N, C-alpha and C positions, 0 to 999 in steps of 0.2 A: 622469463617467467611464462609458463605454459598455461593456456587457457582451454585445453581439451578437457571435457568433462571424463571423468572415470565411467567404468560400467556401472558402478554401484549408484553414483550421482545420476546418471541418466535413468536407471530404474526407480529411483525415487522421484524424480520429475515425473515420469510416466504413471507411476503409482498415483500422484496427487491428481494428475490430469485425467485418469480414468476415473478416479472417485468423485471429482467435480462433474464429469460428464454424464455420470449414472445419477447424482443425487442434486444436480444443479444445471439442467440443461435449459434449452432456450424457453420452453414453456413454464419451468419453474422460475425462470428470470423474470417473465412478463408477470406471472402470478405475484411475484414478490413485488413488483412495481406498483400493481394494484392494490395490494395490502402489505406494506413495509412492515412484517413482524419477524422478529428473529426466529430463525427455525432451531429449537433447542435439541431436535433429534439430529440434525447434521452437525450441529456444533459437538454434540456428544460423540458424534462418530469420526470428526476431524480430530478430537482429543483420543480417541482409542487408536487411530492411525499414528499418532505420536507427531501430529502437526504443531501443537502448542507446546511439546516437551522436546522439541528438535535438538536445542543448544543446552538442555538440561544435563547435566553429568548423570551417567549410568547409576552412580552410588546414591544419586537423589530421586532415582526413579525415572530419570530421563532416557532420551535416545542417545546422547552423549556426541552428538555431531556438532559442526560448526558454522560459521557465518554463510560459508558457501551453500551448504545445503538449504539452510532457512531462505537464502536468496532464490534459490530454485523453486522452493515451495511458494513462496510469496509471489514469484513470477506467474505461477500458474492461476493464483487466486486473483491477480490483477486481470488476467487473461480472460478469466470466467465471470468477472464482474461480481464476485461472492461479497455480499453485504455483510455486516456486523463488525464489531470492534475487534477484528483479527489482530492487529498489532498489539493493542492494549492487553489482551489476554495472552498473547505469546510473551510479551515481555514480562509479565507478572507471574509466568510459571517459575516454581520454585520460591515465590515471595507470597503468593496468595494460594492458600489451600484450595485445591479444586479446580484451579485455571490449567494445569497441566494436562488433566485428563478431560477438559471441556465441560465438567459438571457445573463449574461456575463460569458466569460470563463476566469480564472484567472491562470497565472502561477507564479512562484516564484524562486528567486535565493536562493538556500538552503546553510547550513552552509559550504558545500564543494566546493560552486561555481557552482553547476550544475543546469541546468535549464531544466525542462522536457517540450515539446510541446510549445516552445518558439514562434515559428513563426505563430501558429494557435491562440494564446491568445490574448484578447481583453485589458488585463491589466497585466502587469509583476510586481511584487512586488520585490523591489531591482533594482539595477543598472545593466541592461542586455545590455547597449550599445555595450560594447566590447566583446561581448559573440562571441564564435567561435564554429562551429558545430564539434560535435564528431561523429564517426561511431558507432552507437549503437548495440549492439549484439541481441537486442529486436527488431523485426521490427515494434512492436507497442509502441516503447517509444523513439521518436526522442530526441536527446540531444543535449545541448549545453554547454560550460563552459566558466565561467566568470574569467578573470586573477583574482588573490588575491587582487591585489593593486586596483582594482576598488572600488570606494566611491560611496557613495549615489548620485544620480542625482536629478535635479530639472527640472520637465517637467510641463508645465501649471501651475507653482506656487506650486505644491504639490511635496514634497520631499520624495524620496523613491520609486515614482511609475513612470515606463518608458513604452514607447511604444514598441512593439516588432517590428523588422524589418519588413517593408512594411505595418505596420498597419496605419489605417486613424485615424485622430484625432477625428472625429465626432464619432468613435465607441469607444472612450477610456475615460469612465469616470473616471478621476484619483482622487481617495481618498484614496490610499493605504498608509499604514505605511510602513517604510523600513524595509527590510529583509536583515540586513547585514550579513557579513560573520562572522562566530564564532559558538558559541556553538548552537547545535540543540533545536528546541522547542520540550519539552517532549511529547507533544500531537502528533507532527508529526511522533516522533519516535514510540509511542504508535499504532497510525493507520497504520504505516507502518508495525508493526508488526501484526496487523490485518490481514492486506492483505496477508502477507507471510503465516500465519495460515491457511486463505481461500485456498491458492493455495496448501499448503501441505496436507490438508484434501482432496481437490479434486485428487491429484496424487495418494494418497493411495486408493482413491475408483477406480480410474482407473486400478490401479495395480492389485487389487483384482478381478475386473470385466474381465480383460483379463486372469489372471490366471486361473479363472473358465471356460473360454471359449475356450481359446486356447488349442489345443491337440497336444502331441508329444507322440510316441510309444505307441499310442492307448489309451491314458488317459489324462485329463487335466493336465497342467503343475502345477497347483496349489496342486497337488499331491505329487509333489517332495519336500522333505524337504528344500533344498537350496531356493527355490521359497517361501516357507512359512515362513522362516526365514526372508527373505528380507520385505515380507509384514507386518510379526508381529513387525519387527523394525521400520518401518515407521508409523504404528499404535501408537506405544509407544512414538515416537517423538512428534507425533501429539498431543496427549493428555497430553503431559506434557508442551507442548507450549500452548496449550489451558488454562490449569489451570493457567499458568504464566501470559498469556495476560490478561484472565478476571479478576484475582487478582489484575493486576496492574491498571485495569481500575477502580476499586473499591478503591484502596488505593491512586491513583495518585501519587504515591511516584517515584521521579525520579530513584532511585536506582531499586525499583521493575521494573519500565518501561525499564531500560536497561538491566536486567536480561531476562525479557520477549523477548525483542529485539532479543538477541543472540540465545535464544532458538527457536523463530520462524524462525529465518533466517536459523539455522542449519536443521531445519524441513523441510523448504521448499526446500533448494539447495539440501540437501542429499537426500529428498524423490523424487523429480524430477528424480536424478541421478539413483535411486534404481527403480523407475518406468519405466525409460528407459532401465534398466537391465531386467526387467520382459518382456517388450514389444520386446526386441531385435531391430533388424534393423527396425522394423515397426514404432517404436517411434521416428524415426529420419524423417519420411516421413513428407511432408507438409500437408498431410491429417489429421494427428494426432495432438493432441494439447500438447503432453507430453513435446516436447522440447521447446515449447513456455512457459510452466510453468517454466522451467529452466531458459531459457534466461530473463524472466521477474525476476525470483527470484535474479539471479545475479545482475540485474540492481538495484533491491530494496536494496541489501545489501551495496551500495553506497549512498543511499539516507539519508537525516536527519543525518549527521555526519558519518555514517557508523558504522561497528560493532566495530572498534578501539575506536571510542568516548564511546560506551557503555562500553567496557573493562575497559578504564581508569577510567570511574566513578566507576565502580564495584571495582576496585583496590584501588581506593582513598578512598572508604567507608570502604574497608576492613582494610587499613592502619591507619584510624582515629577512628576506632570502638574499639579500645583496652579499654582505660580508666577505667581501673581495672576491666573489665568485660571479659578479655581474648581475644586473637588475633582473628580478624573475627567475634566477636559477635556485633551486633549493636542493639541499643535500640531506641525505636521511642517515 
């Protein structure tokens, strides 16, 4: 299997990075932390660029690309800490009118009953009527939780689609399929891993940049072996996670996706912690983005079934993969 990106894939990734650098730079990030309101203009611009319709067939008005390209795009949003229900809206393209072009913001009840950005969504996939707000550790990811007993709702004759609290009926084109509590969508798991990968890569870069410029005892702190080890370990985790996430995008195997998710979660959370260690107290200030990467990584570890579901899937695969080939060996 080859992991080299094609010229077109690199161009796509570069285009998304340039768009986010222009529309959501460090100043915009800090402003969003102070006032976490969804930027509808940026949302529509992402839609116009084809972000939400990347995997939608061309016959249905989409871009007609595959999971690999979606992974590359979501890797960039993770790197930029872009807020909003990106995953839910992307997965709703083709099912909810307006999701593909960014004119409609979609939230979704995931397998664990969590809903991101509920109150600012136009359409909610799943029953969120009884959702209660949670205090989110990430200032850029408002959260609600739906009780496990909640079932599918019927609103305007469409089962499984609900209006968020305070939403007006005229702004809610309801054609969503139900998103019941239960096993997570493998694509949701994969794209969550892609965002974690982007965040891990960014914190590795931030740590290396700071180690090169911050001086102590008359020389850059990167000259000290302990700091070098932290940065090297961060890079190793990023590249291992990258190989796993890209491979899972190619194979689309649920077990590969589960493994990629666990590696990406580890790279994002441990990478952000090590980056904070390199930065010292400076990394905890509101002017820095390091602590925001850690908080977002923590929130993502609970999305799409969380790491526990991925661990259980891997354990099940190992336990059923004997069949005369030896414990833990799986054949495709």
